[in-house]
TIDREN-785887 format. One record per residue (C-alpha): y, x negated, z negated; residue in three letters. Coordinates in steps of 0.2 Angstrom, whole numbers, plus 5000, padded with zeros to 4 digits. Example, Ala and Ser with C-alpha at 12.3 -4.5 7.8 and 13.67 -1.06 7.14 Angstrom:
REM residues 2
497849384961ALA 499549324964SER 
//
This chain:
REM residues 286
482649405079UNK 482349315062UNK 483649275050UNK 484149095050UNK 483548985036UNK 484848915025UNK 484348755017UNK 484648734998UNK 484448574988UNK 483548584971UNK 484448514956UNK 483848334952UNK 482748314938UNK 483648294922UNK 485248374928UNK 486148504918UNK 485948684925UNK 487448774932UNK 487948884918UNK 488149034930UNK 486349004936UNK 485748994918UNK 486649154914UNK 485849264928UNK 484149184926UNK 484149214908UNK 483649404909UNK 483049504923UNK 484349594932UNK 483049694942UNK 482949804926UNK 484749844927UNK 484749864946UNK 483550004944UNK 484950114938UNK 486050064952UNK 484950094968UNK 485750274971UNK 487550214972UNK 487050054981UNK 486350164995UNK 487850274995UNK 489050124996UNK 488050055011UNK 488150215020UNK 490050215019UNK 490150045027UNK 489750115045UNK 488449985048UNK 487549985065UNK 486249865072UNK 486349725077UNK 487649685064UNK 487349515055UNK 487749535036UNK 487849415022UNK 487649495005UNK 488349364992UNK 487749374974UNK 486449494980UNK 485349514965UNK 483649584971UNK 484449684985UNK 485249844979UNK 486549824994UNK 485449715005UNK 483949825006UNK 484849985012UNK 485849875024UNK 484249805032UNK 483549985033UNK 485050035043UNK 484549895056UNK 485649755051UNK 485049575050UNK 485449525032UNK 485449365023UNK 485549385004UNK 486149234994UNK 486049234975UNK 486149094962UNK 484649154952UNK 482949104958UNK 482049244950UNK 483149374959UNK 482949284975UNK 481049294973UNK 481149484968UNK 482249514983UNK 480949434995UNK 479549534987UNK 480549694990UNK 480949645008UNK 479049605011UNK 478449775003UNK 479749865014UNK 479249785030UNK 481049725032UNK 480849575043UNK 482649555046UNK 483049535028UNK 482949365019UNK 483449315002UNK 483949134998UNK 484649034983UNK 486448974985UNK 488148964976UNK 489549084981UNK 490848944977UNK 490048824990UNK 488948905004UNK 488348735009UNK 487248745025UNK 488048915030UNK 488948895047UNK 490648955049UNK 490949125058UNK 489149165057UNK 489149345050UNK 489949505056UNK 490149565038UNK 490149485021UNK 489749595007UNK 489849564988UNK 489549704976UNK 489849644958UNK 489149474963UNK 490349344969UNK 491649404956UNK 490649314943UNK 490649144951UNK 491749024942UNK 492948964956UNK 493749124963UNK 494849034976UNK 493348944983UNK 492349104983UNK 493749184994UNK 493849035005UNK 491949035008UNK 491849225011UNK 493249215024UNK 492549055032UNK 490749125036UNK 491449285043UNK 491749305061UNK 493549335067UNK 493649525069UNK 492349545055UNK 492549615038UNK 492349555020UNK 491949695008UNK 491949664989UNK 491549784974UNK 492349714958UNK 492449784941UNK 494249814934UNK 494949744918UNK 495349864904UNK 494650014914UNK 494050144902UNK 492450174912UNK 490750104908UNK 490449934914UNK 492249864910UNK 492049934892UNK 490249854891UNK 491049684895UNK 492549714884UNK 491349754869UNK 490249604873UNK 491749484874UNK 492249544857UNK 490649484849UNK 490549314858UNK 491449154855UNK 492949114865UNK 492649054883UNK 492848864887UNK 494548804892UNK 494948834910UNK 493748984911UNK 494349114923UNK 493849294919UNK 492749374933UNK 493749534929UNK 495349454937UNK 494449504954UNK 494949684949UNK 496749644949UNK 497749674965UNK 498949524964UNK 497449404961UNK 496549474976UNK 498049454987UNK 498349274981UNK 496549224983UNK 496249285001UNK 498049235005UNK 497649055000UNK 496049075012UNK 497249115026UNK 497249305026UNK 498849405028UNK 499149535015UNK 499249675028UNK 497449635032UNK 496849675014UNK 496549845007UNK 496149894990UNK 495550064983UNK 494750124967UNK 493050194969UNK 491650254958UNK 489850184956UNK 488550274946UNK 487150214934UNK 485850344936UNK 484050374930UNK 483250544929UNK 482050494915UNK 482950364905UNK 484250404892UNK 485850314889UNK 485150234874UNK 483650174884UNK 484850104897UNK 485850014883UNK 484249934877UNK 483949874895UNK 485649794895UNK 485349704878UNK 483649644884UNK 483949604903UNK 485749584907UNK 486349404904UNK 488149434897UNK 487549574885UNK 486049464880UNK 487249324875UNK 488349444865UNK 486849514856UNK 486349344851UNK 488049294845UNK 488149464835UNK 486449434827UNK 487149264821UNK 488549354813UNK 487549494806UNK 488349614817UNK 486949654829UNK 486849834823UNK 488749864825UNK 488649794843UNK 487149904847UNK 487950054840UNK 489650034849UNK 488650014866UNK 487650174863UNK 489150274858UNK 490050214874UNK 488550264885UNK 488250434877UNK 490150474878UNK 490250434896UNK 488550514901UNK 488750654914UNK 486950704915UNK 486550884911UNK 484750844905UNK 483950704896UNK 484350574909UNK 485750464913UNK 487150484925UNK 488650374920UNK 490150334932UNK 491050164933UNK 492650134942UNK 492749984952UNK 494049904965UNK 493349914983UNK 494149774993UNK 494149765012UNK 494749615021UNK 494949605040UNK 494649425045UNK 
//
């Protein structure tokens, strides 16, 4: 059984690129995802996936969650707003012989062309939380999931003392204020917002569970400083913050804060990297 193709319409010539698309196509998140593979596989194993489950991975990147899902026998459609990550994901699927895995472009706020109730599970791990219209995201995730199915999200938590939340907090301190009406993606790590968004999508609060979990950024041969250099070179939000810091003559200060953070949180006993990051794991019974 081949995954069904989801049609996407290219932007008309001369149109303004979606700022979220521009952000995630700016760098190369595959370089960051290399530090996330181990935890991606562990998270998928905890989901209890069995064939022939049909799964949507929303904001999938190049497949840190989608690839292990497919290896367990699920039919997986990965949707991401960034064309370069979709291309990288399809290359990974082809290289791994994963014929039931397909990556396609799409917007988590409007899954145009995706039929309602078409997936047994919808998963989004640090993906859909960055889309700009959270109520639309919740509605779309519920809409495309079959009754009796699950929506599972992994979301970073605001003001959490662990790595990713602090990277984003440091980055925001060096960037100009966001535009009026901007909703921080970190609000997806707040229980009241999660309940309100899925509640508006028709899910009663007793069908929503939330628990704090831990993700690890790991590399046996890359130091924390090298990982920070990867964030500065390839991770859109950090790239933007570094550019703003350079304009203010604060690039060194920004870099040093990130390196200090990474080194202080590194749990590796050797020259490598093993940094925990707390996140909110959300499970919604549809």
